[in-house]
VOGU-3710 file (C-alpha; in Angstrom, 3 decimals, decimal comma):
1> mqtrklyyen> 1,117/61,725/-49,911  3,220/59,124/-48,114  3,909/55,874/-49,925  3,186/52,562/-48,267  6,627/51,035/-47,909  6,315/47,329/-48,518  10,053/46,827/-47,936  9,405/47,607/-44,269  6,521/45,163/-44,041  8,449/42,345/-45,708
11> aytrqfaarv> 11,992/42,793/-46,994  11,576/39,639/-49,099  8,788/41,038/-51,292  9,957/40,564/-54,868  6,740/41,382/-56,757  3,804/43,600/-55,884  0,838/45,441/-57,408  0,295/49,176/-56,866  -1,777/52,012/-58,274  -0,078/54,794/-60,240
21> lsckktdgsw> -0,789/58,115/-58,494  1,167/60,376/-60,851  3,571/60,259/-63,780  5,532/63,335/-64,815  8,165/63,814/-67,533  11,599/64,743/-66,245  15,011/65,081/-67,876  15,396/61,806/-69,751  12,920/59,822/-67,604  9,487/59,801/-65,963
31> avaldataff> 8,891/60,437/-62,248  6,286/57,920/-61,071  4,502/57,902/-57,689  2,678/54,793/-56,461  0,393/54,192/-53,506  2,772/51,381/-52,390  6,213/50,109/-53,339  8,755/47,419/-52,557  11,529/49,426/-54,256  13,951/50,766/-51,653
41> peeggqsadt> 15,163/54,292/-52,535  18,725/55,584/-52,404  19,065/56,252/-48,704  21,406/55,737/-45,761  24,450/55,137/-47,967  22,758/52,378/-49,978  21,966/52,684/-53,676  18,384/52,303/-54,903  16,717/49,115/-56,075  16,147/48,547/-59,781
51> gtlgnakvld> 13,669/46,403/-61,696  10,466/47,012/-63,652  7,061/48,638/-63,248  4,770/47,216/-65,887  6,767/47,436/-69,124  8,964/50,268/-67,847  12,415/49,896/-66,352  13,036/51,431/-62,938  16,248/53,430/-63,270  16,373/55,044/-59,829
61> vrerggavth> 14,242/55,461/-56,712  14,168/58,496/-54,409  12,375/59,332/-51,173  11,357/62,703/-49,824  9,059/63,419/-46,917  7,749/59,869/-46,911  6,845/59,948/-50,622  8,788/57,569/-52,878  9,446/58,539/-56,509  10,413/55,979/-59,154
71> ltnaplpvge> 12,350/57,205/-62,194  11,426/55,053/-65,191  12,399/54,912/-68,858  8,757/55,015/-70,022  5,485/56,581/-68,826  2,865/54,685/-66,835  -0,927/55,252/-66,961  -2,166/57,283/-63,988  -4,937/55,588/-62,032  -4,144/52,088/-63,278
81> tvegtldwda> -2,609/49,246/-61,297  0,821/48,060/-62,394  2,977/45,125/-61,340  6,373/45,871/-59,853  9,232/43,381/-60,049  12,515/43,907/-58,240  15,919/42,868/-59,531  15,992/40,420/-56,645  19,585/39,248/-57,050  20,861/42,822/-56,678
91> rfrkmqdhsg> 18,495/43,551/-53,751  19,404/40,382/-51,837  23,117/41,068/-52,307  22,605/44,490/-50,720  20,655/42,907/-47,866  23,541/40,496/-47,245  26,133/43,266/-47,425  24,202/45,715/-45,259  23,416/43,153/-42,567  27,076/42,091/-42,607
101> ehivsgliha> 28,077/45,726/-42,165  25,894/45,974/-39,049  27,687/42,973/-37,541  31,146/44,397/-38,300  30,259/47,890/-37,078  28,622/46,529/-33,938  31,650/44,396/-33,070  34,127/47,232/-33,701  32,020/49,617/-31,616  31,839/47,102/-28,761
111> rfgydnvgfh> 35,542/46,181/-28,799  37,188/49,490/-29,640  34,525/52,137/-29,060  34,766/53,412/-32,644  31,727/54,718/-34,492  30,714/54,038/-38,074  30,940/57,557/-39,542  30,595/56,732/-43,240  28,989/54,009/-45,321  28,605/53,336/-49,042
121> lgadgmtidf> 26,927/50,339/-50,633  26,501/50,241/-54,395  27,333/48,258/-57,498  30,999/49,181/-57,039  31,206/47,539/-53,609  30,928/48,446/-49,939  33,068/50,719/-47,765  32,753/51,440/-44,041  34,489/54,382/-42,338  35,375/54,351/-38,633
131> ngeltrrqld> 36,626/57,227/-36,480  39,588/55,298/-35,109  42,524/53,388/-36,568  42,692/49,606/-36,806  45,471/47,197/-37,762  45,222/44,276/-40,159  45,468/41,884/-37,214  42,596/43,611/-35,406  40,467/43,505/-38,552  41,217/39,785/-38,942
141> eiedaanavv> 39,986/39,227/-35,395  36,819/41,213/-36,152  36,342/39,195/-39,337  36,576/35,926/-37,382  34,084/37,173/-34,793  31,728/38,471/-37,500  31,639/35,132/-39,291  31,006/33,361/-35,997  27,875/35,540/-35,701  26,885/34,549/-39,258
151> wadkpvaacf> 27,239/30,852/-38,528  25,279/31,203/-35,282  22,303/32,195/-37,485  21,043/34,853/-35,098  17,725/36,587/-35,880  17,765/40,061/-37,445  14,745/42,088/-36,345  13,488/45,564/-37,269  10,966/47,660/-35,349  9,827/51,236/-34,699
161> psaeelkald> 10,134/51,833/-30,927  8,230/54,688/-29,346  10,083/57,797/-28,170  9,797/56,577/-24,582  11,105/53,127/-25,475  14,066/54,655/-27,311  15,181/56,499/-24,187  15,800/53,189/-22,471  17,644/51,597/-25,394  21,354/51,636/-26,191
171> yrsklelten> 21,780/51,765/-29,945  24,093/53,175/-32,632  23,012/56,123/-34,771  24,849/58,666/-36,926  22,101/61,251/-36,325  20,206/62,503/-33,299  16,812/60,899/-33,930  13,708/61,323/-31,782  10,791/59,973/-33,836  10,048/57,355/-36,502
181> vrlvtipgvd> 13,290/55,606/-35,613  13,610/52,179/-37,207  15,841/49,979/-35,083  17,588/46,935/-36,575  18,730/44,513/-33,868  20,951/41,429/-33,823  20,784/40,000/-30,285  24,035/40,313/-28,377  25,769/41,883/-31,369  24,268/45,192/-32,486
191> acaccaphvs> 21,358/47,582/-32,346  21,404/50,372/-34,903  19,029/52,936/-36,378  18,676/51,984/-40,043  16,188/52,498/-42,875  17,375/49,690/-45,181  16,011/46,165/-45,787  17,928/43,368/-44,071  18,076/39,573/-44,086  15,903/37,839/-41,517
201> stgqigvikl> 18,766/35,912/-39,913  22,549/36,209/-39,965  22,999/32,781/-41,548  21,607/34,180/-44,806  24,622/36,481/-45,052  26,746/33,424/-45,793  30,180/34,894/-45,189  31,800/38,237/-44,355  35,159/39,207/-45,836  37,092/42,370/-44,919
211> ldfmrhrggv> 39,136/42,886/-48,069  41,306/45,937/-47,504  41,693/49,078/-45,410  43,438/52,447/-45,401  43,826/55,422/-43,105  41,052/57,910/-43,720  40,383/61,260/-42,014  41,968/60,274/-38,733  40,351/56,846/-38,752  40,128/53,938/-41,146
221> rvwarcgsda> 38,167/53,038/-44,278  37,403/49,338/-44,706  36,433/47,601/-47,952  34,172/44,610/-47,360  32,073/42,044/-49,211  29,424/39,675/-47,924  27,480/36,679/-49,198  27,095/36,505/-52,983  29,346/39,542/-53,457  32,084/37,871/-51,388
231> ladyraryas> 31,760/34,714/-53,502  31,972/36,722/-56,746  35,007/38,573/-55,409  36,701/35,283/-54,473  36,057/33,825/-57,922  37,547/36,897/-59,596  40,605/36,821/-57,337  41,041/33,079/-57,845  40,879/33,501/-61,620  43,471/36,271/-61,426
241> taavsallsa> 45,727/34,159/-59,193  45,409/31,199/-61,569  46,312/33,385/-64,557  49,387/34,808/-62,795  50,365/31,296/-61,703  50,292/30,114/-65,312  52,281/33,136/-66,539  54,966/32,582/-63,896  54,931/28,774/-64,283  54,651/28,550/-60,511
251> pqtdidaaae> 52,162/26,926/-58,127  49,437/29,299/-56,934  50,775/29,018/-53,386  54,210/30,202/-54,561  53,351/33,110/-56,888  54,568/35,768/-54,433  58,037/34,198/-54,282  58,026/33,688/-58,059  57,084/37,344/-58,571  59,917/38,454/-56,275
261> rllaeqeslr> 62,387/36,359/-58,291  61,095/37,846/-61,537  61,388/41,398/-60,197  64,946/40,698/-59,041  65,833/39,389/-62,516  64,250/42,435/-64,128  66,223/44,779/-61,875  69,450/42,982/-62,756  68,669/43,249/-66,477  67,710/46,908/-66,048
271> qelsalkrei> 71,085/47,649/-64,494  72,907/45,757/-67,267  70,924/47,640/-69,923  71,665/50,957/-68,229  75,383/50,167/-68,193  75,324/49,247/-71,900  73,464/52,476/-72,737  76,131/54,471/-70,876  78,856/52,730/-72,887  77,063/53,465/-76,166
281> lnaqiaslas> 76,525/57,100/-75,130  80,195/57,486/-74,209  81,181/55,984/-77,575  78,807/58,389/-79,356  80,311/61,350/-77,472  83,852/60,198/-78,343  82,933/60,015/-82,049  81,562/63,583/-82,309  83,234/65,662/-85,004  83,592/69,444/-85,339
291> tdgnlclfad> 81,247/71,375/-87,617  80,645/75,017/-88,423  76,868/74,453/-88,407  74,429/72,560/-86,184  74,774/69,159/-84,586  71,560/67,079/-84,464  71,993/63,906/-82,425  69,684/60,983/-81,567  70,320/58,617/-78,669  68,517/56,074/-76,496
301> tdedglralv> 69,155/57,816/-73,203  67,587/59,788/-70,374  67,621/63,520/-69,694  71,060/63,384/-68,053  72,417/61,593/-71,122  70,936/64,228/-73,441  72,584/66,985/-71,426  75,912/65,118/-71,557  75,629/64,887/-75,355  74,847/68,585/-75,675
311> nagmplcggi> 77,637/69,634/-73,295  80,078/67,583/-75,365  78,737/68,811/-78,707  78,441/72,569/-78,039  82,199/73,280/-78,215  82,387/71,337/-81,494  79,688/73,200/-83,425  79,192/76,755/-84,580  75,411/76,650/-84,215  72,950/74,593/-82,179
321> caafsgsdga> 73,727/71,238/-80,591  70,399/69,382/-80,390  70,050/65,953/-78,759  66,814/63,899/-79,039  65,602/60,686/-77,408  62,342/58,827/-77,984  60,373/57,798/-81,046  58,485/59,455/-83,884  55,720/61,615/-82,444  57,146/61,558/-78,915
331> yrfvlgsrtq> 60,672/62,947/-78,600  62,324/64,617/-75,620  65,174/67,006/-76,375  67,910/69,243/-75,001  69,263/72,196/-77,015  72,487/74,060/-76,291  74,543/76,733/-78,004  77,422/79,125/-77,288  76,462/81,410/-80,133  72,667/81,396/-80,531
341> dthaviekmk> 69,579/82,119/-78,430  68,134/78,672/-77,668  64,808/80,178/-76,526  64,390/81,671/-79,988  65,115/78,259/-81,525  62,294/76,650/-79,503  59,925/79,362/-80,751  60,874/78,441/-84,329  60,358/74,713/-83,546  56,826/75,134/-82,144
351> lplqargggk> 54,889/75,108/-85,393  56,825/72,728/-87,696  57,866/70,258/-84,964  54,987/70,769/-82,472  57,580/71,531/-79,836  57,376/73,068/-76,400  59,902/73,642/-73,652  62,088/76,108/-71,837  65,110/76,509/-69,619  68,090/78,686/-68,836
361> pgmvmgscaa> 69,916/80,868/-71,410  72,257/78,698/-73,420  70,471/75,405/-72,720  66,787/74,480/-72,947  64,824/71,241/-72,869  61,389/70,101/-73,929  59,397/67,719/-76,095  58,083/67,561/-79,631  55,610/65,479/-81,627  57,524/65,369/-84,911
371> graqiaaffq> 59,274/62,498/-86,666  63,037/61,924/-86,871  63,250/62,959/-90,526  61,445/66,247/-89,840  63,717/66,995/-86,901  66,896/66,226/-88,851  65,691/68,428/-91,744  64,967/71,326/-89,384  68,544/71,368/-88,020  70,216/70,595/-91,345
381> n> 73,067/73,006/-92,021
//
């Protein structure tokens, strides 16, 4: 049985009464069918509405063959009338975002001939995919034009044209549709087949912001926010900018330059530290003494430094020259020997030192999760 879809009759319906037609237990929820609903299901790239039916929470909404199923966290009495209440803030945000997307897609299609080939609208934001590439400058121009449409407060209308009427209309659609086509129109801007609820006029969108973009499957993916979501995004970004400004002791308008100065200082310090580490390593190599047994060395250095230590220590020892860098529980190492099989040594290290690694005969490298004392004891002569 088809459900009467109140969201088509009035997208601004927040509360409604409907009779429970069925209620069946599913995995972790109940599948509830009503004779009418204002809950929009997950469809057309948009996530489902949430809210309550009676005392039950609506977790998800799905549509199949005209019948709408509500997944709830509690059962509802079949045959009785229940009150449905939408999470209106979330629904209206989606209406703002989706209507804003129609404006952006319509403008891009008109100016560049690109089609909207992918759309996602959920709690994590909104993305729009186009089958052609766009630059940041072009997107800025589209953003300006889109907001001009918002401020013009144009009407947003939805209707179900007949098959004959559709033949005479020029509209966007991802699918080849011939019947029950719902057309959402913004005069002079866009006409698109769409099943979702929309605002009644563009002014209710408030603002459209195209946040970011990237190349995607031969075209471009655009991240966007509209209305309340755009305001929330701005607040979050402003708070982040203010926090960075305070950390850098720089005006908010100058944080990029301040960050560049900080990075330059860090790079200079990194180079100085690297030079000092090389000096210490060279001093450690110069101080190595001969031994008939193993040499177990610890140094604050990289893999090249460990190899340099081992290459210098191998001729001075009769066993294994082992060089480690890191901290307890997370050491990297290089082993070398002119007299022993280093692969066999790693095998012996696996259990007591939680080691793993490999390499060429005579020199191997790897990592271990042991402490310094355990490592030193293992290689003690």
